PyMOL Python script that loads the backbone (N, CA, C, O; Angstrom):
from pymol import cmd

cmd.read_pdbstr("""\
ATOM      1  N   MET A   1       4.280   4.212  11.997  1.00  0.00           N
ATOM      2  CA  MET A   1       5.022   5.021  11.292  1.00  0.00           C
ATOM      3  C   MET A   1       4.224   6.439  10.960  1.00  0.00           C
ATOM      4  O   MET A   1       3.054   6.153  11.215  1.00  0.00           O
ATOM      5  N   LYS A   2       4.256   7.744  10.546  1.00  0.00           N
ATOM      6  CA  LYS A   2       3.420   8.797  10.107  1.00  0.00           C
ATOM      7  C   LYS A   2       3.389   8.624   8.616  1.00  0.00           C
ATOM      8  O   LYS A   2       4.046   7.832   7.940  1.00  0.00           O
ATOM      9  N   ALA A   3       2.326   9.689   8.152  1.00  0.00           N
ATOM     10  CA  ALA A   3       1.982   9.772   6.422  1.00  0.00           C
ATOM     11  C   ALA A   3       2.881  10.395   6.469  1.00  0.00           C
ATOM     12  O   ALA A   3       3.849   9.760   6.050  1.00  0.00           O
ATOM     13  N   GLN A   4       3.201  11.688   6.871  1.00  0.00           N
ATOM     14  CA  GLN A   4       4.623  11.826   6.437  1.00  0.00           C
ATOM     15  C   GLN A   4       5.681  11.577   6.279  1.00  0.00           C
ATOM     16  O   GLN A   4       6.537  12.296   5.765  1.00  0.00           O
ATOM     17  N   GLU A   5       5.791  10.538   6.689  1.00  0.00           N
ATOM     18  CA  GLU A   5       7.395   9.703   6.373  1.00  0.00           C
ATOM     19  C   GLU A   5       7.028   8.779   5.702  1.00  0.00           C
ATOM     20  O   GLU A   5       7.912   7.977   5.404  1.00  0.00           O
ATOM     21  N   ILE A   6       5.875   8.550   5.287  1.00  0.00           N
ATOM     22  CA  ILE A   6       5.074   7.281   4.380  1.00  0.00           C
ATOM     23  C   ILE A   6       5.678   8.377   3.056  1.00  0.00           C
ATOM     24  O   ILE A   6       6.762   8.188   2.505  1.00  0.00           O
ATOM     25  N   ARG A   7       4.915   9.302   2.774  1.00  0.00           N
ATOM     26  CA  ARG A   7       4.709  10.330   1.896  1.00  0.00           C
ATOM     27  C   ARG A   7       6.411  10.454   0.937  1.00  0.00           C
ATOM     28  O   ARG A   7       6.642  10.217  -0.248  1.00  0.00           O
ATOM     29  N   ALA A   8       7.425  10.955   2.148  1.00  0.00           N
ATOM     30  CA  ALA A   8       8.605  10.622   1.705  1.00  0.00           C
ATOM     31  C   ALA A   8       9.371   9.764   0.948  1.00  0.00           C
ATOM     32  O   ALA A   8      10.322  10.009   0.207  1.00  0.00           O
ATOM     33  N   MET A   9       8.635   8.347   1.336  1.00  0.00           N
ATOM     34  CA  MET A   9       9.234   7.194   0.452  1.00  0.00           C
ATOM     35  C   MET A   9       9.145   7.283  -1.135  1.00  0.00           C
ATOM     36  O   MET A   9       8.289   7.824  -1.835  1.00  0.00           O
ATOM     37  N   THR A  10      10.392   6.526  -1.514  1.00  0.00           N
ATOM     38  CA  THR A  10       9.828   6.195  -2.956  1.00  0.00           C
ATOM     39  C   THR A  10       8.706   5.019  -3.219  1.00  0.00           C
ATOM     40  O   THR A  10       8.042   4.331  -2.444  1.00  0.00           O
ATOM     41  N   LEU A  11       8.794   5.101  -4.797  1.00  0.00           N
ATOM     42  CA  LEU A  11       7.851   3.532  -4.539  1.00  0.00           C
ATOM     43  C   LEU A  11       8.210   2.487  -4.187  1.00  0.00           C
ATOM     44  O   LEU A  11       7.340   1.779  -3.679  1.00  0.00           O
ATOM     45  N   ASP A  12       9.264   2.065  -4.267  1.00  0.00           N
ATOM     46  CA  ASP A  12      10.370   0.938  -4.342  1.00  0.00           C
ATOM     47  C   ASP A  12      10.605   0.780  -2.069  1.00  0.00           C
ATOM     48  O   ASP A  12      10.623  -0.181  -1.300  1.00  0.00           O
ATOM     49  N   GLU A  13      10.673   1.623  -1.966  1.00  0.00           N
ATOM     50  CA  GLU A  13      10.596   2.064  -0.401  1.00  0.00           C
ATOM     51  C   GLU A  13       8.911   2.093   0.182  1.00  0.00           C
ATOM     52  O   GLU A  13       8.655   2.116   1.386  1.00  0.00           O
ATOM     53  N   LEU A  14       7.991   2.089  -0.748  1.00  0.00           N
ATOM     54  CA  LEU A  14       6.975   1.701  -0.199  1.00  0.00           C
ATOM     55  C   LEU A  14       6.495   0.455   0.231  1.00  0.00           C
ATOM     56  O   LEU A  14       6.078  -0.062   1.268  1.00  0.00           O
ATOM     57  N   ALA A  15       6.841  -0.035  -1.706  1.00  0.00           N
ATOM     58  CA  ALA A  15       6.640  -1.975  -1.869  1.00  0.00           C
ATOM     59  C   ALA A  15       7.564  -1.940  -0.968  1.00  0.00           C
ATOM     60  O   ALA A  15       7.219  -0.879  -0.448  1.00  0.00           O
ATOM     61  N   GLN A  16       8.726  -2.357  -0.204  1.00  0.00           N
ATOM     62  CA  GLN A  16       9.633  -3.010   0.690  1.00  0.00           C
ATOM     63  C   GLN A  16       8.987  -2.788   2.218  1.00  0.00           C
ATOM     64  O   GLN A  16       8.987  -3.660   3.086  1.00  0.00           O
ATOM     65  N   GLY A  17       8.280  -1.052   2.409  1.00  0.00           N
ATOM     66  CA  GLY A  17       7.531  -1.535   3.092  1.00  0.00           C
ATOM     67  C   GLY A  17       6.331  -2.373   3.665  1.00  0.00           C
ATOM     68  O   GLY A  17       6.236  -3.071   4.675  1.00  0.00           O
ATOM     69  N   LEU A  18       5.559  -2.095   2.787  1.00  0.00           N
ATOM     70  CA  LEU A  18       3.962  -2.618   2.786  1.00  0.00           C
ATOM     71  C   LEU A  18       4.936  -4.697   2.859  1.00  0.00           C
ATOM     72  O   LEU A  18       4.338  -5.678   3.300  1.00  0.00           O
ATOM     73  N   ASP A  19       5.707  -4.719   2.567  1.00  0.00           N
ATOM     74  CA  ASP A  19       6.749  -6.467   2.700  1.00  0.00           C
ATOM     75  C   ASP A  19       6.774  -6.757   3.663  1.00  0.00           C
ATOM     76  O   ASP A  19       6.232  -7.798   4.036  1.00  0.00           O
ATOM     77  N   ASP A  20       7.544  -5.787   4.619  1.00  0.00           N
ATOM     78  CA  ASP A  20       7.630  -5.836   6.043  1.00  0.00           C
ATOM     79  C   ASP A  20       6.862  -5.800   6.857  1.00  0.00           C
ATOM     80  O   ASP A  20       7.024  -6.578   7.797  1.00  0.00           O
ATOM     81  N   ALA A  21       5.750  -4.936   6.866  1.00  0.00           N
ATOM     82  CA  ALA A  21       4.731  -4.802   7.168  1.00  0.00           C
ATOM     83  C   ALA A  21       3.458  -6.023   7.297  1.00  0.00           C
ATOM     84  O   ALA A  21       2.667  -6.199   8.224  1.00  0.00           O
ATOM     85  N   TYR A  22       3.529  -6.395   6.651  1.00  0.00           N
ATOM     86  CA  TYR A  22       2.630  -8.048   6.397  1.00  0.00           C
ATOM     87  C   TYR A  22       3.776  -8.564   7.176  1.00  0.00           C
ATOM     88  O   TYR A  22       3.190  -9.146   8.089  1.00  0.00           O
ATOM     89  N   GLU A  23       5.364  -8.756   7.443  1.00  0.00           N
ATOM     90  CA  GLU A  23       5.119  -9.715   7.820  1.00  0.00           C
ATOM     91  C   GLU A  23       5.556  -9.951   9.172  1.00  0.00           C
ATOM     92  O   GLU A  23       5.821 -11.066   9.622  1.00  0.00           O
ATOM     93  N   GLU A  24       5.617  -8.938   9.762  1.00  0.00           N
ATOM     94  CA  GLU A  24       5.329  -8.416  11.046  1.00  0.00           C
ATOM     95  C   GLU A  24       4.317  -8.732  11.413  1.00  0.00           C
ATOM     96  O   GLU A  24       4.132  -9.480  12.373  1.00  0.00           O
ATOM     97  N   LEU A  25       3.475  -8.234  10.735  1.00  0.00           N
ATOM     98  CA  LEU A  25       1.544  -8.639  10.924  1.00  0.00           C
ATOM     99  C   LEU A  25       1.571 -10.321  11.531  1.00  0.00           C
ATOM    100  O   LEU A  25       1.222 -10.795  12.612  1.00  0.00           O
ATOM    101  N   PHE A  26       2.055 -10.832  10.503  1.00  0.00           N
ATOM    102  CA  PHE A  26       2.164 -12.717  10.444  1.00  0.00           C
ATOM    103  C   PHE A  26       2.956 -12.695  11.509  1.00  0.00           C
ATOM    104  O   PHE A  26       2.096 -13.232  12.207  1.00  0.00           O
ATOM    105  N   ASN A  27       3.824 -12.549  12.238  1.00  0.00           N
ATOM    106  CA  ASN A  27       5.057 -12.837  13.455  1.00  0.00           C
ATOM    107  C   ASN A  27       3.530 -12.522  13.872  1.00  0.00           C
ATOM    108  O   ASN A  27       2.715 -13.441  13.775  1.00  0.00           O
ATOM    109  N   LEU A  28       3.130 -11.302  14.314  1.00  0.00           N
ATOM    110  CA  LEU A  28       2.449 -11.054  16.160  1.00  0.00           C
ATOM    111  C   LEU A  28       0.994 -11.386  15.804  1.00  0.00           C
ATOM    112  O   LEU A  28       0.153 -10.930  16.579  1.00  0.00           O
ATOM    113  N   ARG A  29       0.475 -12.243  14.556  1.00  0.00           N
ATOM    114  CA  ARG A  29      -0.927 -13.070  14.769  1.00  0.00           C
ATOM    115  C   ARG A  29      -0.337 -14.228  15.422  1.00  0.00           C
ATOM    116  O   ARG A  29      -0.648 -14.456  16.591  1.00  0.00           O
ATOM    117  N   PHE A  30       0.637 -15.135  14.685  1.00  0.00           N
ATOM    118  CA  PHE A  30       1.475 -16.111  15.179  1.00  0.00           C
ATOM    119  C   PHE A  30       1.169 -16.265  16.179  1.00  0.00           C
ATOM    120  O   PHE A  30       0.477 -17.183  16.619  1.00  0.00           O
ATOM    121  N   GLN A  31       1.953 -14.782  17.103  1.00  0.00           N
ATOM    122  CA  GLN A  31       2.905 -15.156  18.983  1.00  0.00           C
ATOM    123  C   GLN A  31       1.356 -14.868  19.544  1.00  0.00           C
ATOM    124  O   GLN A  31       1.098 -15.135  20.718  1.00  0.00           O
ATOM    125  N   PHE A  32       0.355 -14.322  18.673  1.00  0.00           N
ATOM    126  CA  PHE A  32      -1.015 -14.000  19.283  1.00  0.00           C
ATOM    127  C   PHE A  32      -2.028 -15.754  19.393  1.00  0.00           C
ATOM    128  O   PHE A  32      -2.964 -16.172  20.074  1.00  0.00           O
ATOM    129  N   SER A  33      -1.355 -16.174  18.558  1.00  0.00           N
ATOM    130  CA  SER A  33      -2.170 -17.437  18.484  1.00  0.00           C
ATOM    131  C   SER A  33      -1.751 -18.974  19.315  1.00  0.00           C
ATOM    132  O   SER A  33      -2.256 -20.093  19.407  1.00  0.00           O
ATOM    133  N   THR A  34      -0.207 -18.090  19.968  1.00  0.00           N
ATOM    134  CA  THR A  34       0.620 -19.002  20.287  1.00  0.00           C
ATOM    135  C   THR A  34       0.556 -18.992  21.831  1.00  0.00           C
ATOM    136  O   THR A  34       0.938 -19.817  22.661  1.00  0.00           O
ATOM    137  N   GLY A  35      -0.274 -17.347  21.989  1.00  0.00           N
ATOM    138  CA  GLY A  35       0.149 -16.994  23.363  1.00  0.00           C
ATOM    139  C   GLY A  35       1.195 -16.113  23.829  1.00  0.00           C
ATOM    140  O   GLY A  35       1.134 -15.475  24.879  1.00  0.00           O
ATOM    141  N   ARG A  36       2.189 -16.100  22.986  1.00  0.00           N
ATOM    142  CA  ARG A  36       3.357 -15.114  23.454  1.00  0.00           C
ATOM    143  C   ARG A  36       2.963 -14.092  22.916  1.00  0.00           C
ATOM    144  O   ARG A  36       3.877 -13.993  22.098  1.00  0.00           O
ATOM    145  N   LEU A  37       2.285 -13.187  22.704  1.00  0.00           N
ATOM    146  CA  LEU A  37       1.674 -11.990  22.413  1.00  0.00           C
ATOM    147  C   LEU A  37       2.128 -11.016  23.836  1.00  0.00           C
ATOM    148  O   LEU A  37       1.516 -11.356  24.848  1.00  0.00           O
ATOM    149  N   GLU A  38       3.034  -9.960  24.005  1.00  0.00           N
ATOM    150  CA  GLU A  38       3.156  -9.364  25.097  1.00  0.00           C
ATOM    151  C   GLU A  38       2.595  -7.971  24.563  1.00  0.00           C
ATOM    152  O   GLU A  38       2.110  -7.251  25.436  1.00  0.00           O
ATOM    153  N   ASN A  39       2.589  -7.389  23.002  1.00  0.00           N
ATOM    154  CA  ASN A  39       2.069  -5.949  22.975  1.00  0.00           C
ATOM    155  C   ASN A  39       1.210  -5.939  22.155  1.00  0.00           C
ATOM    156  O   ASN A  39       1.453  -5.869  20.950  1.00  0.00           O
ATOM    157  N   PHE A  40      -0.286  -6.028  22.788  1.00  0.00           N
ATOM    158  CA  PHE A  40      -1.762  -6.374  21.250  1.00  0.00           C
ATOM    159  C   PHE A  40      -1.854  -5.177  21.215  1.00  0.00           C
ATOM    160  O   PHE A  40      -2.609  -4.816  20.312  1.00  0.00           O
ATOM    161  N   ASN A  41      -1.299  -4.132  21.965  1.00  0.00           N
ATOM    162  CA  ASN A  41      -1.979  -2.329  20.596  1.00  0.00           C
ATOM    163  C   ASN A  41      -0.624  -2.930  19.312  1.00  0.00           C
ATOM    164  O   ASN A  41      -1.200  -2.638  18.264  1.00  0.00           O
ATOM    165  N   ARG A  42       0.242  -3.327  19.042  1.00  0.00           N
ATOM    166  CA  ARG A  42       1.128  -3.487  17.967  1.00  0.00           C
ATOM    167  C   ARG A  42       0.160  -3.979  17.263  1.00  0.00           C
ATOM    168  O   ARG A  42      -0.002  -3.113  16.402  1.00  0.00           O
ATOM    169  N   LEU A  43      -1.029  -5.285  16.950  1.00  0.00           N
ATOM    170  CA  LEU A  43      -1.688  -5.654  15.938  1.00  0.00           C
ATOM    171  C   LEU A  43      -2.472  -4.296  15.533  1.00  0.00           C
ATOM    172  O   LEU A  43      -2.857  -4.348  14.365  1.00  0.00           O
ATOM    173  N   THR A  44      -2.676  -3.558  15.943  1.00  0.00           N
ATOM    174  CA  THR A  44      -3.656  -2.100  15.596  1.00  0.00           C
ATOM    175  C   THR A  44      -2.796  -1.056  14.988  1.00  0.00           C
ATOM    176  O   THR A  44      -3.033  -0.214  14.121  1.00  0.00           O
ATOM    177  N   GLU A  45      -1.544  -1.387  15.800  1.00  0.00           N
ATOM    178  CA  GLU A  45      -0.768  -0.161  14.553  1.00  0.00           C
ATOM    179  C   GLU A  45      -0.065  -0.687  13.528  1.00  0.00           C
ATOM    180  O   GLU A  45       0.453   0.161  12.801  1.00  0.00           O
ATOM    181  N   VAL A  46       0.125  -1.856  13.227  1.00  0.00           N
ATOM    182  CA  VAL A  46       0.953  -2.726  12.131  1.00  0.00           C
ATOM    183  C   VAL A  46      -0.177  -2.705  11.027  1.00  0.00           C
ATOM    184  O   VAL A  46       0.016  -2.327   9.872  1.00  0.00           O
ATOM    185  N   LYS A  47      -1.296  -3.127  11.494  1.00  0.00           N
ATOM    186  CA  LYS A  47      -2.740  -2.571  10.709  1.00  0.00           C
ATOM    187  C   LYS A  47      -2.452  -1.533  10.194  1.00  0.00           C
ATOM    188  O   LYS A  47      -2.055  -1.613   9.031  1.00  0.00           O
ATOM    189  N   ARG A  48      -2.533  -0.132  10.845  1.00  0.00           N
ATOM    190  CA  ARG A  48      -3.196   1.205  10.457  1.00  0.00           C
ATOM    191  C   ARG A  48      -2.135   1.919   9.684  1.00  0.00           C
ATOM    192  O   ARG A  48      -2.287   3.021   9.158  1.00  0.00           O
ATOM    193  N   ASP A  49      -0.474   0.815   9.649  1.00  0.00           N
ATOM    194  CA  ASP A  49       0.321   1.092   8.984  1.00  0.00           C
ATOM    195  C   ASP A  49       0.210   0.534   7.365  1.00  0.00           C
ATOM    196  O   ASP A  49       0.178   1.130   6.288  1.00  0.00           O
ATOM    197  N   ILE A  50       0.177  -0.610   7.665  1.00  0.00           N
ATOM    198  CA  ILE A  50      -0.462  -0.729   6.385  1.00  0.00           C
ATOM    199  C   ILE A  50      -1.415  -0.080   5.485  1.00  0.00           C
ATOM    200  O   ILE A  50      -0.862   0.450   4.521  1.00  0.00           O
ATOM    201  N   ALA A  51      -2.421   0.006   5.514  1.00  0.00           N
ATOM    202  CA  ALA A  51      -3.363   1.497   5.529  1.00  0.00           C
ATOM    203  C   ALA A  51      -2.788   2.493   5.071  1.00  0.00           C
ATOM    204  O   ALA A  51      -2.821   2.605   3.845  1.00  0.00           O
ATOM    205  N   ARG A  52      -2.207   3.351   5.714  1.00  0.00           N
ATOM    206  CA  ARG A  52      -1.096   4.203   5.149  1.00  0.00           C
ATOM    207  C   ARG A  52      -0.470   3.752   4.201  1.00  0.00           C
ATOM    208  O   ARG A  52      -0.527   3.946   2.987  1.00  0.00           O
ATOM    209  N   LEU A  53       0.335   2.926   5.052  1.00  0.00           N
ATOM    210  CA  LEU A  53       1.243   2.501   3.096  1.00  0.00           C
ATOM    211  C   LEU A  53       0.573   2.621   2.050  1.00  0.00           C
ATOM    212  O   LEU A  53       1.083   3.507   1.364  1.00  0.00           O
ATOM    213  N   LYS A  54      -0.999   1.842   1.199  1.00  0.00           N
ATOM    214  CA  LYS A  54      -1.615   1.163   0.990  1.00  0.00           C
ATOM    215  C   LYS A  54      -2.390   2.603  -0.123  1.00  0.00           C
ATOM    216  O   LYS A  54      -2.622   2.932  -1.286  1.00  0.00           O
ATOM    217  N   THR A  55      -2.480   2.911   0.912  1.00  0.00           N
ATOM    218  CA  THR A  55      -3.038   4.349   0.804  1.00  0.00           C
ATOM    219  C   THR A  55      -2.683   5.382  -0.211  1.00  0.00           C
ATOM    220  O   THR A  55      -3.384   5.892  -1.085  1.00  0.00           O
ATOM    221  N   ILE A  56      -0.881   5.656   0.245  1.00  0.00           N
ATOM    222  CA  ILE A  56      -0.507   6.456  -0.479  1.00  0.00           C
ATOM    223  C   ILE A  56       0.147   5.818  -1.676  1.00  0.00           C
ATOM    224  O   ILE A  56       0.744   6.503  -2.506  1.00  0.00           O
ATOM    225  N   VAL A  57       0.041   4.522  -1.768  1.00  0.00           N
ATOM    226  CA  VAL A  57       0.770   3.902  -3.232  1.00  0.00           C
ATOM    227  C   VAL A  57      -0.310   4.256  -4.337  1.00  0.00           C
ATOM    228  O   VAL A  57      -0.120   4.432  -5.541  1.00  0.00           O
ATOM    229  N   ARG A  58      -2.062   4.342  -3.272  1.00  0.00           N
ATOM    230  CA  ARG A  58      -3.099   4.516  -4.453  1.00  0.00           C
ATOM    231  C   ARG A  58      -3.261   5.817  -4.800  1.00  0.00           C
ATOM    232  O   ARG A  58      -3.587   6.215  -5.919  1.00  0.00           O
ATOM    233  N   GLU A  59      -3.008   6.559  -3.730  1.00  0.00           N
ATOM    234  CA  GLU A  59      -2.336   8.412  -4.169  1.00  0.00           C
ATOM    235  C   GLU A  59      -1.914   8.370  -5.706  1.00  0.00           C
ATOM    236  O   GLU A  59      -2.486   8.637  -6.763  1.00  0.00           O
ATOM    237  N   ARG A  60      -0.266   7.775  -5.235  1.00  0.00           N
ATOM    238  CA  ARG A  60       0.723   7.898  -6.384  1.00  0.00           C
ATOM    239  C   ARG A  60      -0.277   7.644  -7.821  1.00  0.00           C
ATOM    240  O   ARG A  60      -0.436   8.302  -8.849  1.00  0.00           O
ATOM    241  N   ASN A  61      -0.975   6.045  -7.197  1.00  0.00           N
ATOM    242  CA  ASN A  61      -0.838   6.029  -8.691  1.00  0.00           C
ATOM    243  C   ASN A  61      -2.528   7.131  -9.446  1.00  0.00           C
ATOM    244  O   ASN A  61      -2.717   7.541 -10.591  1.00  0.00           O
ATOM    245  N   TRP A  62      -3.051   7.208  -8.703  1.00  0.00           N
ATOM    246  CA  TRP A  62      -3.921   8.025  -9.388  1.00  0.00           C
ATOM    247  C   TRP A  62      -3.914   9.693 -10.070  1.00  0.00           C
ATOM    248  O   TRP A  62      -4.543  10.358 -10.894  1.00  0.00           O
ATOM    249  N   SER A  63      -2.295   9.890  -8.734  1.00  0.00           N
ATOM    250  CA  SER A  63      -1.585  11.623  -9.314  1.00  0.00           C
ATOM    251  C   SER A  63      -0.305  10.833 -10.733  1.00  0.00           C
ATOM    252  O   SER A  63       0.317  11.669 -11.387  1.00  0.00           O
ATOM    253  N   ARG A  64      -0.097   9.599 -10.995  1.00  0.00           N
ATOM    254  CA  ARG A  64       0.635   9.507 -11.962  1.00  0.00           C
ATOM    255  C   ARG A  64      -0.482   9.429 -13.310  1.00  0.00           C
ATOM    256  O   ARG A  64      -0.408  10.203 -14.265  1.00  0.00           O
ATOM    257  N   CYS A  65      -1.299   8.570 -13.207  1.00  0.00           N
ATOM    258  CA  CYS A  65      -2.402   8.366 -14.681  1.00  0.00           C
ATOM    259  C   CYS A  65      -3.430   9.679 -14.155  1.00  0.00           C
ATOM    260  O   CYS A  65      -4.225   9.714 -15.094  1.00  0.00           O
ATOM    261  N   GLY A  66      -3.763  10.517 -13.417  1.00  0.00           N
ATOM    262  CA  GLY A  66      -4.520  11.108 -13.653  1.00  0.00           C
ATOM    263  C   GLY A  66      -6.198  10.767 -13.683  1.00  0.00           C
ATOM    264  O   GLY A  66      -6.461   9.595 -13.950  1.00  0.00           O
ATOM    265  N   ARG A  67      -6.946  11.355 -13.523  1.00  0.00           N
ATOM    266  CA  ARG A  67      -8.164  11.418 -13.084  1.00  0.00           C
ATOM    267  C   ARG A  67      -8.857  11.212 -14.632  1.00  0.00           C
ATOM    268  O   ARG A  67      -9.803  10.505 -14.980  1.00  0.00           O
ATOM    269  N   LYS A  68      -8.234  11.867 -15.185  1.00  0.00           N
ATOM    270  CA  LYS A  68      -9.329  12.832 -16.233  1.00  0.00           C
ATOM    271  C   LYS A  68      -9.069  11.651 -18.000  1.00  0.00           C
ATOM    272  O   LYS A  68      -9.587  11.543 -19.111  1.00  0.00           O
ATOM    273  N   ARG A  69      -7.861  10.989 -17.132  1.00  0.00           N
ATOM    274  CA  ARG A  69      -7.012   9.661 -18.222  1.00  0.00           C
ATOM    275  C   ARG A  69      -7.873   8.964 -18.942  1.00  0.00           C
ATOM    276  O   ARG A  69      -7.909   8.557 -20.103  1.00  0.00           O
ATOM    277  N   ARG A  70      -8.935   8.881 -17.508  1.00  0.00           N
ATOM    278  CA  ARG A  70      -9.578   7.738 -18.850  1.00  0.00           C
ATOM    279  C   ARG A  70     -10.655   7.664 -19.563  1.00  0.00           C
ATOM    280  O   ARG A  70     -11.056   6.631 -20.099  1.00  0.00           O
ATOM    281  N   HIS A  71     -11.344   9.057 -19.629  1.00  0.00           N
ATOM    282  CA  HIS A  71     -12.373   9.522 -20.381  1.00  0.00           C
ATOM    283  C   HIS A  71     -11.154  10.529 -21.265  1.00  0.00           C
ATOM    284  O   HIS A  71     -11.046   9.551 -22.004  1.00  0.00           O
ATOM    285  N   GLU A  72     -10.667  11.031 -21.557  1.00  0.00           N
ATOM    286  CA  GLU A  72      -9.888  11.272 -22.377  1.00  0.00           C
ATOM    287  C   GLU A  72      -9.235  10.714 -23.723  1.00  0.00           C
ATOM    288  O   GLU A  72      -8.902  11.520 -24.592  1.00  0.00           O
ATOM    289  N   GLY A  73      -8.998   8.968 -23.955  1.00  0.00           N
ATOM    290  CA  GLY A  73      -8.786   8.903 -24.655  1.00  0.00           C
ATOM    291  C   GLY A  73      -7.454   8.768 -24.700  1.00  0.00           C
ATOM    292  O   GLY A  73      -6.784   9.013 -25.703  1.00  0.00           O
ATOM    293  N   ALA A  74      -6.666   8.074 -22.803  1.00  0.00           N
ATOM    294  CA  ALA A  74      -5.245   7.219 -23.221  1.00  0.00           C
ATOM    295  C   ALA A  74      -4.799   6.670 -23.778  1.00  0.00           C
ATOM    296  O   ALA A  74      -5.422   5.886 -24.494  1.00  0.00           O
ATOM    297  N   THR A  75      -3.954   6.716 -23.788  1.00  0.00           N
ATOM    298  CA  THR A  75      -2.681   5.657 -24.385  1.00  0.00           C
ATOM    299  C   THR A  75      -3.373   4.281 -24.117  1.00  0.00           C
ATOM    300  O   THR A  75      -4.455   4.124 -23.550  1.00  0.00           O
ATOM    301  N   GLU A  76      -2.363   3.083 -24.747  1.00  0.00           N
ATOM    302  CA  GLU A  76      -2.605   1.760 -24.462  1.00  0.00           C
ATOM    303  C   GLU A  76      -1.552   1.300 -22.892  1.00  0.00           C
ATOM    304  O   GLU A  76      -1.887   0.499 -22.019  1.00  0.00           O
ATOM    305  N   GLU A  77      -0.330   2.067 -22.953  1.00  0.00           N
ATOM    306  CA  GLU A  77       0.462   2.191 -22.178  1.00  0.00           C
ATOM    307  C   GLU A  77      -0.148   2.257 -20.944  1.00  0.00           C
ATOM    308  O   GLU A  77      -0.223   1.361 -20.102  1.00  0.00           O
ATOM    309  N   ALA A  78      -0.720   3.758 -20.880  1.00  0.00           N
ATOM    310  CA  ALA A  78      -1.448   3.933 -19.366  1.00  0.00           C
ATOM    311  C   ALA A  78      -2.162   3.748 -19.493  1.00  0.00           C
ATOM    312  O   ALA A  78      -2.346   3.661 -18.279  1.00  0.00           O
ATOM    313  N   ASP A  79      -3.718   3.355 -20.148  1.00  0.00           N
ATOM    314  CA  ASP A  79      -4.127   1.981 -19.585  1.00  0.00           C
ATOM    315  C   ASP A  79      -3.679   0.945 -18.673  1.00  0.00           C
ATOM    316  O   ASP A  79      -4.094   0.623 -17.560  1.00  0.00           O
ATOM    317  N   GLY A  80      -2.762   0.509 -19.375  1.00  0.00           N
ATOM    318  CA  GLY A  80      -2.092  -0.940 -18.512  1.00  0.00           C
ATOM    319  C   GLY A  80      -1.834  -0.364 -17.332  1.00  0.00           C
ATOM    320  O   GLY A  80      -2.526  -0.653 -16.356  1.00  0.00           O
ATOM    321  N   VAL A  81      -0.470   0.825 -17.217  1.00  0.00           N
ATOM    322  CA  VAL A  81      -0.133   1.195 -16.087  1.00  0.00           C
ATOM    323  C   VAL A  81      -1.359   1.290 -14.610  1.00  0.00           C
ATOM    324  O   VAL A  81      -1.415   0.911 -13.440  1.00  0.00           O
ATOM    325  N   CYS A  82      -2.120   1.984 -15.520  1.00  0.00           N
ATOM    326  CA  CYS A  82      -3.637   3.006 -14.565  1.00  0.00           C
ATOM    327  C   CYS A  82      -4.477   1.870 -14.065  1.00  0.00           C
ATOM    328  O   CYS A  82      -5.117   2.113 -13.041  1.00  0.00           O
ATOM    329  N   GLY A  83      -4.643   0.237 -14.786  1.00  0.00           N
ATOM    330  CA  GLY A  83      -5.324  -0.697 -14.259  1.00  0.00           C
ATOM    331  C   GLY A  83      -6.186  -1.054 -15.150  1.00  0.00           C
ATOM    332  O   GLY A  83      -6.734  -2.137 -14.946  1.00  0.00           O
ATOM    333  N   GLU A  84      -6.517  -0.394 -16.209  1.00  0.00           N
ATOM    334  CA  GLU A  84      -7.996  -0.090 -16.895  1.00  0.00           C
ATOM    335  C   GLU A  84      -7.668  -1.342 -17.819  1.00  0.00           C
ATOM    336  O   GLU A  84      -6.584  -1.865 -18.078  1.00  0.00           O
ATOM    337  N   GLN A  85      -8.719  -1.593 -18.155  1.00  0.00           N
ATOM    338  CA  GLN A  85      -9.450  -2.940 -18.948  1.00  0.00           C
ATOM    339  C   GLN A  85      -9.227  -2.348 -20.218  1.00  0.00           C
ATOM    340  O   GLN A  85      -9.658  -1.211 -20.410  1.00  0.00           O
ATOM    341  N   GLN A  86      -8.570  -2.998 -21.178  1.00  0.00           N
ATOM    342  CA  GLN A  86      -8.814  -2.597 -22.683  1.00  0.00           C
ATOM    343  C   GLN A  86      -9.817  -3.257 -23.921  1.00  0.00           C
ATOM    344  O   GLN A  86     -10.400  -4.321 -23.716  1.00  0.00           O
ATOM    345  N   ASP A  87      -9.897  -2.836 -24.663  1.00  0.00           N
ATOM    346  CA  ASP A  87     -11.133  -3.458 -24.922  1.00  0.00           C
ATOM    347  C   ASP A  87      -9.944  -4.309 -26.099  1.00  0.00           C
ATOM    348  O   ASP A  87      -8.793  -3.915 -26.287  1.00  0.00           O
ATOM    349  N   GLY A  88     -10.347  -5.080 -26.529  1.00  0.00           N
ATOM    350  CA  GLY A  88      -9.997  -6.406 -27.630  1.00  0.00           C
ATOM    351  C   GLY A  88     -10.546  -7.412 -27.888  1.00  0.00           C
ATOM    352  O   GLY A  88     -10.068  -8.181 -28.722  1.00  0.00           O
TER     353      GLY A  88
END
""", "prot")
cmd.dss("prot")
cmd.show_as("cartoon", "prot")
cmd.util.cbc("prot")
cmd.orient("prot")
């Protein structure tokens, strides 16, 4: 999967893609441990796909929340979405 293809996906599609990639990685590791894995390069490809997907998700969260938001007195609702801790 290429980065351009991933960037064209919605957040729901990204989440589904991550689930699928983790499932495929599990299956590949299982095949490896039982000695039935034929294409060892696929392990590396899937790991890289997972990293690409996670990177794009993180970029979108940063752009949605905005880096300056943390220092500009963001609302409590935005704090929760951006993963920031609330004092309380």
